[in-house]
C-alpha positions as CSV (number, residue, x, y, z in Angstrom):
1,M,72.8,140.7,108.8
2,N,71.4,143.8,107.2
3,I,69.0,141.7,105.1
4,L,67.7,140.0,108.2
5,Q,66.7,143.3,109.9
6,N,63.8,143.8,107.6
7,L,62.3,140.3,107.9
8,P,59.2,140.1,110.1
9,L,59.3,138.0,113.3
10,L,56.7,135.3,113.7
11,D,54.8,135.2,117.0
12,I,54.7,132.2,119.2
13,N,50.9,132.3,119.3
14,E,48.4,129.9,120.8
15,D,48.4,127.5,117.8
16,V,52.2,127.3,118.0
17,Q,52.2,126.7,121.7
18,K,49.5,123.9,121.3
19,L,51.6,122.1,118.7
20,V,54.7,122.4,120.8
21,E,52.9,120.8,123.8
22,I,51.7,118.0,121.5
23,F,55.2,117.2,120.3
24,L,56.6,117.3,123.8
25,T,53.7,115.3,125.4
26,R,53.9,112.6,122.7
27,Q,57.7,112.6,123.2
28,V,58.4,113.3,119.5
29,I,60.9,116.0,120.7
30,P,62.6,115.7,124.1
31,T,61.5,118.3,126.6
32,K,65.2,119.3,127.2
33,V,65.2,120.7,123.6
34,R,61.9,122.5,123.8
35,E,63.4,125.2,121.5
36,D,63.5,122.7,118.7
37,A,59.8,122.0,119.1
38,V,59.1,125.7,119.0
39,H,61.1,126.1,115.7
40,I,59.3,123.2,114.2
41,S,55.9,124.4,115.3
42,I,56.4,127.9,114.1
43,A,57.4,126.6,110.6
44,I,54.3,124.3,110.5
45,V,51.7,126.8,111.8
46,Y,52.9,129.6,109.6
47,G,53.0,127.4,106.5
48,I,56.7,127.9,105.9
49,D,57.9,126.0,102.8
50,Y,61.4,125.1,104.1
51,L,63.0,124.8,107.5
52,L,66.8,124.9,107.0
53,T,68.8,123.5,109.9
54,W,72.0,121.9,110.9
55,N,70.2,120.0,113.6
56,C,70.0,116.5,112.3
57,K,69.4,115.0,115.7
58,H,65.9,116.5,116.4
59,I,64.8,118.4,113.3
60,A,66.3,117.1,110.0
61,N,65.9,113.5,111.1
62,V,63.8,111.3,108.9
63,E,62.3,109.2,111.8
64,I,61.3,112.2,113.8
65,Q,59.9,113.9,110.6
66,K,57.6,110.9,110.1
67,M,56.1,111.4,113.5
68,I,55.9,115.2,113.1
69,T,54.2,114.7,109.7
70,K,51.6,112.4,111.2
71,I,50.8,114.9,114.0
72,S,50.8,117.9,111.7
73,S,48.3,116.1,109.4
74,E,46.1,115.2,112.3
75,M,46.0,118.9,113.3
76,G,45.2,120.0,109.7
77,Y,48.7,121.4,108.8
78,E,50.9,120.8,105.8
79,M,54.4,119.7,106.6
80,P,57.4,121.9,105.6
81,I,60.5,120.4,104.1
82,F,63.1,120.1,106.9
83,C,66.6,119.9,105.4
84,T,70.2,121.1,105.7
85,P,71.3,124.0,103.4
86,E,73.4,121.5,101.3
87,V,70.4,119.3,100.7
88,L,68.3,122.3,99.6
89,M,71.1,123.5,97.3
90,G,71.6,120.0,95.8
91,E,75.2,119.6,97.0
């Protein structure tokens, strides 16, 4: 936890909010899990390389990732890699 104290927080800026609304409007992410759309959008807008998650229902889900990749590309963003920690570590 001490390591995390020095990490900068990423703002939910206008670009993040816009992407969130696109994911929700196009029903890529259900509105009841808006927080998932926020996490995804922050990773995309800030150019994060990897988004590690245990959420295989709405984030580390291949079918949803295909739709997110399409939208991200349309908006001019590169897609991060969404995966579980085990996948990243090759386990």
